[in-house]
C-alpha positions as CSV (number, residue, x, y, z in Angstrom):
1,M,-118.6,-17.0,29.0
2,A,-116.4,-19.1,31.3
3,I,-116.4,-22.8,30.8
4,G,-118.0,-24.1,34.0
5,A,-117.5,-27.8,35.5
6,L,-120.7,-28.9,34.4
7,S,-121.2,-27.2,30.9
8,G,-123.1,-29.4,28.7
9,L,-125.3,-30.6,31.2
10,R,-129.1,-30.1,30.5
11,I,-131.4,-30.0,33.6
12,L,-135.2,-29.7,33.4
13,D,-136.3,-28.3,36.6
14,L,-140.1,-28.7,37.5
15,S,-139.5,-27.9,41.1
16,R,-140.8,-24.9,43.2
17,L,-139.8,-22.8,46.2
18,L,-136.6,-23.6,48.0
19,P,-135.1,-27.4,48.0
20,G,-135.3,-28.2,44.3
21,P,-134.4,-24.4,42.8
22,Y,-131.7,-24.2,45.4
23,C,-130.1,-27.6,44.1
24,T,-130.5,-26.3,40.3
25,M,-129.0,-23.0,41.2
26,M,-125.9,-24.4,42.6
27,L,-125.6,-27.0,39.6
28,A,-126.3,-23.9,37.3
29,D,-123.4,-22.1,39.0
30,L,-121.0,-24.6,37.8
31,G,-121.9,-24.2,34.2
32,A,-125.3,-26.8,33.8
33,E,-128.0,-25.5,31.5
34,V,-131.1,-25.3,33.9
35,I,-134.3,-24.7,32.1
36,K,-136.9,-23.9,34.7
37,V,-140.4,-25.4,33.4
38,E,-143.1,-23.2,35.1
39,E,-146.9,-23.5,35.1
40,P,-148.5,-20.9,32.7
41,G,-149.8,-17.5,34.2
42,K,-148.7,-18.7,37.6
43,G,-144.9,-20.1,37.5
44,D,-143.0,-20.8,40.9
45,Y,-145.0,-20.2,43.9
46,L,-141.7,-18.4,45.2
47,R,-142.4,-15.4,42.7
48,D,-145.3,-14.2,44.9
49,F,-143.6,-14.2,48.1
50,P,-143.0,-10.8,49.7
51,P,-140.8,-8.9,50.0
52,K,-140.7,-7.7,46.3
53,L,-138.2,-5.4,44.9
54,K,-139.6,-3.6,41.8
55,Q,-141.3,-6.6,40.3
56,E,-140.0,-9.8,41.5
57,S,-139.7,-11.6,45.0
58,A,-136.8,-11.2,46.9
59,F,-136.9,-14.8,47.8
60,F,-137.2,-16.0,44.2
61,L,-134.2,-13.8,43.1
62,S,-132.1,-15.4,45.8
63,V,-132.3,-19.0,44.2
64,N,-133.0,-18.6,40.7
65,R,-129.8,-17.0,39.0
66,N,-128.2,-18.9,35.9
67,K,-131.8,-20.5,34.9
68,K,-133.7,-20.0,31.8
69,S,-137.7,-20.5,32.2
70,I,-140.4,-21.6,30.2
71,T,-144.2,-22.1,30.6
72,L,-145.8,-25.4,30.0
73,N,-149.4,-26.9,30.9
74,L,-148.0,-30.3,31.8
75,K,-151.7,-31.5,32.3
76,S,-152.4,-30.8,28.4
77,D,-151.9,-33.6,25.9
78,R,-149.6,-31.1,23.9
79,G,-147.9,-29.7,26.8
80,R,-147.1,-33.3,27.9
81,E,-146.0,-33.8,24.0
82,I,-143.5,-31.1,24.2
83,F,-142.0,-31.7,27.4
84,L,-141.2,-35.2,26.1
85,G,-139.5,-33.6,23.2
86,L,-137.4,-31.9,25.8
87,V,-136.7,-34.9,27.6
88,K,-135.0,-36.5,24.7
89,K,-132.2,-33.7,24.9
90,A,-132.0,-33.5,28.4
91,D,-129.6,-35.0,30.9
92,V,-131.8,-34.6,34.4
93,V,-135.2,-34.2,35.2
94,L,-135.8,-32.7,38.7
95,E,-139.1,-32.6,40.4
96,G,-140.6,-31.9,43.9
97,F,-144.1,-32.6,43.7
98,R,-145.9,-34.9,46.0
99,P,-145.2,-38.5,45.5
100,G,-147.3,-39.9,42.5
101,V,-147.9,-37.0,40.7
102,M,-145.6,-37.2,38.0
103,D,-146.9,-40.9,37.3
104,K,-150.6,-39.1,37.1
105,L,-149.3,-36.8,34.7
106,G,-148.0,-39.6,32.4
107,L,-144.4,-38.1,32.9
108,G,-143.2,-40.6,35.6
109,Y,-139.7,-42.4,35.5
110,D,-140.9,-45.7,33.4
111,V,-142.2,-43.1,30.9
112,L,-139.3,-41.0,30.6
113,R,-136.6,-43.6,30.5
114,E,-138.4,-45.1,27.2
115,I,-138.0,-41.8,25.6
116,N,-134.4,-41.3,27.0
117,P,-132.8,-44.3,28.6
118,Q,-130.0,-41.9,29.6
119,I,-132.1,-39.7,31.5
120,I,-131.6,-39.2,35.3
121,F,-134.9,-38.6,37.1
122,C,-134.6,-36.9,40.6
123,S,-137.6,-36.5,43.0
124,I,-137.3,-34.4,46.1
125,S,-139.9,-34.9,48.6
126,G,-140.8,-34.7,52.3
127,Y,-140.8,-38.1,53.4
128,G,-139.5,-40.3,50.3
129,Q,-141.5,-41.9,47.6
130,D,-142.5,-45.1,49.9
131,G,-143.5,-45.7,53.5
132,P,-146.3,-44.7,55.8
133,F,-145.8,-41.3,55.5
134,V,-145.6,-41.1,51.8
135,K,-148.5,-39.1,51.1
136,K,-148.2,-36.9,54.4
137,A,-147.7,-33.1,54.0
138,G,-144.8,-31.4,55.9
139,H,-142.4,-28.8,56.0
140,D,-138.9,-28.1,57.2
141,I,-140.0,-28.1,61.1
142,N,-141.8,-31.2,60.7
143,Y,-139.1,-33.2,58.9
144,L,-136.4,-31.9,61.6
145,S,-138.7,-33.1,64.2
146,I,-139.6,-36.3,63.0
147,A,-135.8,-37.1,62.3
148,G,-135.1,-36.4,66.0
149,I,-133.0,-33.1,65.4
150,T,-135.6,-30.6,67.1
151,G,-135.8,-32.5,70.0
152,F,-132.4,-31.9,71.3
153,T,-131.8,-28.6,69.9
154,G,-132.9,-26.2,72.4
155,T,-132.7,-24.2,75.8
156,R,-131.9,-25.7,79.3
157,D,-135.4,-25.9,80.2
158,G,-135.7,-28.3,77.5
159,R,-137.8,-26.0,74.8
160,P,-137.1,-26.8,71.4
161,V,-135.5,-24.1,69.4
162,L,-135.9,-23.6,65.8
163,P,-133.2,-23.1,63.5
164,G,-133.1,-19.8,61.6
165,I,-132.5,-21.5,58.4
166,Q,-134.2,-24.4,56.6
167,I,-131.9,-27.5,57.3
168,A,-134.0,-29.9,55.9
169,D,-134.9,-28.3,52.8
170,I,-131.5,-27.1,51.7
171,G,-129.0,-29.8,53.4
172,G,-131.6,-32.5,53.5
173,G,-133.0,-31.7,49.9
174,G,-131.2,-29.5,47.9
175,M,-127.8,-30.3,48.6
176,L,-128.3,-33.8,48.8
177,A,-130.3,-33.9,45.6
178,A,-127.3,-31.9,43.8
179,Y,-124.5,-34.5,44.7
180,S,-126.8,-37.6,44.2
181,I,-127.4,-36.3,40.7
182,L,-124.1,-35.6,40.0
183,A,-123.2,-39.1,41.2
184,A,-125.6,-40.6,38.9
185,V,-123.8,-38.5,36.0
186,I,-120.6,-40.4,36.9
187,A,-122.5,-43.5,37.2
188,R,-124.0,-43.3,33.7
189,Q,-120.6,-43.2,32.3
190,K,-120.0,-46.4,33.7
191,I,-123.2,-48.5,33.2
192,G,-124.3,-46.7,30.1
193,K,-127.7,-45.7,31.3
194,G,-129.5,-43.0,33.5
195,Q,-131.6,-43.9,37.0
196,Y,-134.1,-42.7,39.3
197,I,-133.1,-40.9,42.3
198,D,-135.3,-40.7,45.6
199,V,-134.5,-37.8,47.8
200,S,-136.4,-37.7,51.0
201,M,-135.7,-34.3,53.0
202,M,-136.4,-36.1,56.2
203,D,-133.8,-38.9,55.4
204,G,-131.5,-36.2,54.3
205,A,-131.7,-34.2,57.6
206,M,-131.6,-37.4,59.7
207,S,-128.0,-38.2,58.1
208,W,-126.8,-35.0,59.6
209,L,-127.4,-36.7,63.1
210,S,-124.2,-38.9,62.1
211,M,-122.2,-38.4,65.4
212,A,-125.3,-37.9,67.6
213,A,-126.4,-41.2,66.3
214,G,-123.3,-42.8,66.7
215,K,-123.2,-42.0,70.5
216,Y,-126.8,-43.1,70.8
217,F,-126.1,-46.3,69.1
218,A,-123.3,-46.9,71.7
219,D,-124.7,-46.1,74.8
220,G,-128.6,-46.1,74.2
221,A,-128.9,-42.5,75.8
222,S,-131.0,-40.1,73.5
223,P,-129.4,-36.4,73.5
224,E,-131.0,-33.6,75.3
225,P,-131.2,-30.1,74.7
226,A,-128.0,-28.0,76.6
227,N,-126.9,-31.2,77.9
228,E,-124.5,-32.6,75.0
229,M,-120.9,-31.9,74.0
230,L,-121.8,-29.7,71.4
231,N,-125.1,-28.0,72.5
232,G,-124.6,-26.3,75.9
233,R,-123.5,-29.1,78.3
234,F,-119.9,-27.6,78.9
235,A,-118.6,-24.1,79.5
236,C,-115.7,-24.5,76.7
237,Y,-118.6,-24.6,74.1
238,N,-121.2,-22.5,74.9
239,V,-122.9,-19.0,74.0
240,Y,-122.4,-16.2,76.6
241,K,-124.2,-12.8,76.9
242,T,-122.1,-9.9,77.3
243,K,-122.4,-6.5,79.1
244,D,-124.2,-4.6,76.2
245,G,-126.6,-7.4,75.8
246,R,-124.9,-8.8,72.8
247,Y,-123.5,-12.4,72.8
248,M,-120.2,-14.1,72.1
249,T,-119.6,-17.9,71.2
250,L,-116.9,-20.0,72.7
251,G,-115.7,-23.2,71.0
252,A,-112.7,-24.0,73.0
253,L,-112.9,-27.8,72.8
254,E,-109.2,-29.0,72.6
255,P,-107.2,-28.5,75.6
256,Q,-105.2,-25.7,74.0
257,F,-107.7,-23.7,73.4
258,W,-109.7,-23.9,76.7
259,S,-106.0,-23.0,78.3
260,A,-105.6,-20.0,76.4
261,F,-109.1,-18.7,77.2
262,C,-108.4,-19.3,81.0
263,E,-105.3,-17.8,80.9
264,A,-106.6,-14.6,79.1
265,V,-109.3,-14.0,81.3
266,G,-107.2,-14.4,84.6
267,R,-108.6,-17.9,85.6
268,P,-106.1,-20.6,85.1
269,D,-107.8,-22.7,87.9
270,F,-110.6,-23.5,85.5
271,I,-108.2,-25.4,83.3
272,R,-108.7,-28.6,85.1
273,D,-112.2,-28.3,84.9
274,H,-112.3,-28.3,81.0
275,Y,-115.0,-31.1,81.0
276,A,-116.1,-30.8,84.3
277,E,-119.6,-32.6,85.1
278,G,-122.5,-32.3,87.0
279,E,-122.7,-29.4,89.3
280,R,-119.0,-28.3,88.9
281,A,-120.0,-27.9,85.2
282,D,-122.9,-25.6,86.1
283,E,-120.7,-23.8,88.5
284,I,-117.9,-23.3,85.8
285,I,-120.7,-22.3,83.3
286,A,-122.1,-19.6,85.6
287,E,-118.8,-18.4,86.3
288,V,-117.6,-18.1,82.7
289,A,-121.0,-16.4,82.2
290,G,-120.3,-14.0,84.8
291,I,-116.7,-13.0,83.1
292,F,-118.3,-12.3,79.7
293,M,-120.7,-9.9,81.4
294,E,-117.8,-7.7,82.3
295,R,-117.2,-6.5,79.0
296,T,-119.3,-5.6,75.8
297,R,-119.2,-8.0,72.9
298,D,-116.9,-5.6,70.7
299,E,-114.6,-5.1,73.8
300,W,-114.4,-8.9,73.7
301,V,-113.7,-9.2,69.9
302,E,-110.6,-6.9,70.8
303,F,-109.6,-8.1,74.0
304,L,-109.4,-11.8,72.5
305,A,-108.2,-10.9,69.0
306,D,-104.9,-12.6,69.4
307,V,-105.7,-15.0,71.9
308,D,-106.3,-18.4,70.0
309,C,-109.3,-19.9,71.7
310,C,-112.0,-20.0,69.1
311,C,-114.0,-17.3,70.3
312,A,-116.4,-15.2,67.9
313,P,-119.0,-12.8,67.9
314,V,-123.0,-13.5,67.4
315,N,-123.3,-11.3,64.4
316,T,-126.4,-9.7,62.7
317,F,-126.7,-9.9,59.0
318,D,-125.3,-6.2,58.7
319,E,-122.2,-7.4,60.4
320,A,-122.0,-10.9,58.7
321,F,-122.2,-9.7,55.2
322,S,-119.8,-6.9,55.8
323,H,-117.2,-8.9,57.9
324,P,-113.6,-8.8,56.3
325,Q,-113.5,-12.7,55.9
326,V,-116.9,-12.7,54.0
327,E,-115.7,-9.8,52.0
328,H,-112.3,-11.4,51.2
329,R,-114.0,-14.7,50.3
330,Q,-116.5,-12.8,48.0
331,M,-119.3,-14.3,49.5
332,V,-121.6,-11.3,48.6
333,V,-121.7,-10.5,45.2
334,E,-123.9,-8.2,42.9
335,M,-125.4,-9.0,39.6
336,E,-127.6,-6.8,37.3
337,H,-131.0,-7.6,36.4
338,P,-132.8,-6.3,33.5
339,V,-135.8,-5.1,35.7
340,E,-134.8,-4.7,39.1
341,G,-131.5,-3.3,38.5
342,P,-128.4,-4.3,40.6
343,I,-129.5,-7.1,42.9
344,R,-127.2,-8.5,45.5
345,M,-126.7,-12.4,46.6
346,L,-124.9,-15.1,48.2
347,N,-122.2,-16.4,45.8
348,F,-121.5,-20.1,45.1
349,P,-119.4,-21.2,48.0
350,G,-117.0,-23.4,46.3
351,K,-113.7,-22.0,44.8
352,F,-112.4,-24.0,41.7
353,S,-108.9,-23.4,40.2
354,E,-109.8,-24.3,36.8
355,T,-113.5,-23.8,36.2
356,P,-114.8,-21.6,38.6
357,S,-118.6,-20.9,39.2
358,A,-120.0,-18.0,37.3
359,M,-123.3,-15.6,37.3
360,E,-124.1,-15.5,33.7
361,L,-127.9,-15.1,34.0
362,P,-130.0,-13.1,36.2
363,P,-133.0,-14.9,37.5
364,P,-135.5,-15.4,34.6
365,A,-138.9,-13.7,34.1
366,L,-141.7,-16.2,33.8
367,G,-141.5,-17.9,30.5
368,E,-138.9,-15.7,29.3
369,H,-136.9,-18.4,27.5
370,T,-140.0,-20.1,26.0
371,E,-139.2,-19.2,22.3
372,E,-135.7,-20.2,22.4
373,I,-136.2,-23.4,23.7
374,F,-139.0,-24.3,21.8
375,G,-137.1,-23.3,18.8
376,E,-134.8,-26.4,19.4
377,L,-137.8,-28.3,19.0
378,G,-138.6,-26.9,15.6
379,I,-141.8,-25.1,17.0
380,T,-142.2,-21.9,15.3
381,K,-143.3,-18.6,16.5
382,E,-146.7,-18.8,15.0
383,E,-147.3,-22.3,16.9
384,I,-146.1,-20.7,20.2
385,A,-148.5,-18.0,19.5
386,E,-151.2,-20.7,19.0
387,L,-150.0,-22.5,22.2
388,T,-150.3,-19.4,24.0
389,K,-154.0,-18.8,22.9
390,D,-154.7,-22.4,24.1
391,N,-153.2,-21.7,27.5
392,I,-150.5,-24.4,26.8
393,I,-147.6,-22.3,27.4
């Protein structure tokens, strides 16, 4: 096994679906031991999401590699007792229940830190652990909308457009939780104890507004769909349809890139209108749109291949995953699953010179590692059989 940057860090992961599992997969890729604690007989809800391969959900497989799975009924006294035994030897507990659930189970932070003062307890929730929305249900679309992101992500007619990926779940939840946990691990070395981390997906998504919020705090003007520097206001930074109904993206924000594009398409007269406003901006956008309609998407890729103007095609998944840069960076990898056979998935994105990420374990079957983990607590095979019979595991 490769020595990962986080080798020796043990995480008890009670989360389900996307935000928490994405977080712990990133940490597991870097060497952390992640023990996925699942409900007996059901497990992570993501296991049941179609499409399925032979047995397992493609969605579940995509965010649960490098983890071990145990089953445990946390509503039972014996289940809680076993969990607390695991907490004694753990570094981190991650959960994604609604606020208050862990306290109702008798497994809140105050209980866990009495058993292990070094424990780092991270909660991921939609709106955080306090405030008027603390009990309100939500999903990615709701967090982005409350945070003000959906309101200026849209078309020129003002209609909001939903992003194709879950920004709040992954960026505002999973990634924020991952680096918050690592910050707490470092802090523990300094202050000698663990701590509680409250991650709100809405808060995390809102933090991504940094530049847009900075402008708003300065001029008081709320951003509008297709009317800001980076969402369609200018010809130099826009999406254009091509002759064959495909699309190209132009990101010529800097003067040298815009000049290079204008020279390449034979319209040097556009250079002075780099950041034209009002009607002139609309005219330039329409002119550039007309120019892009003169060639197919692939013809544009070839035509601008050697022009340094920040222009790129809008790819399908087939095209993205076979792109030479993606292949060179090894972003699509394959691992062997004992039931599903070879499965493809996206690789960990960071490249470490000394402690690279690694894929050591395939996504686990429900409860696959129960006997192994429980054995560390001195629980025998006979006791495990009794626990199974009593629906505790």
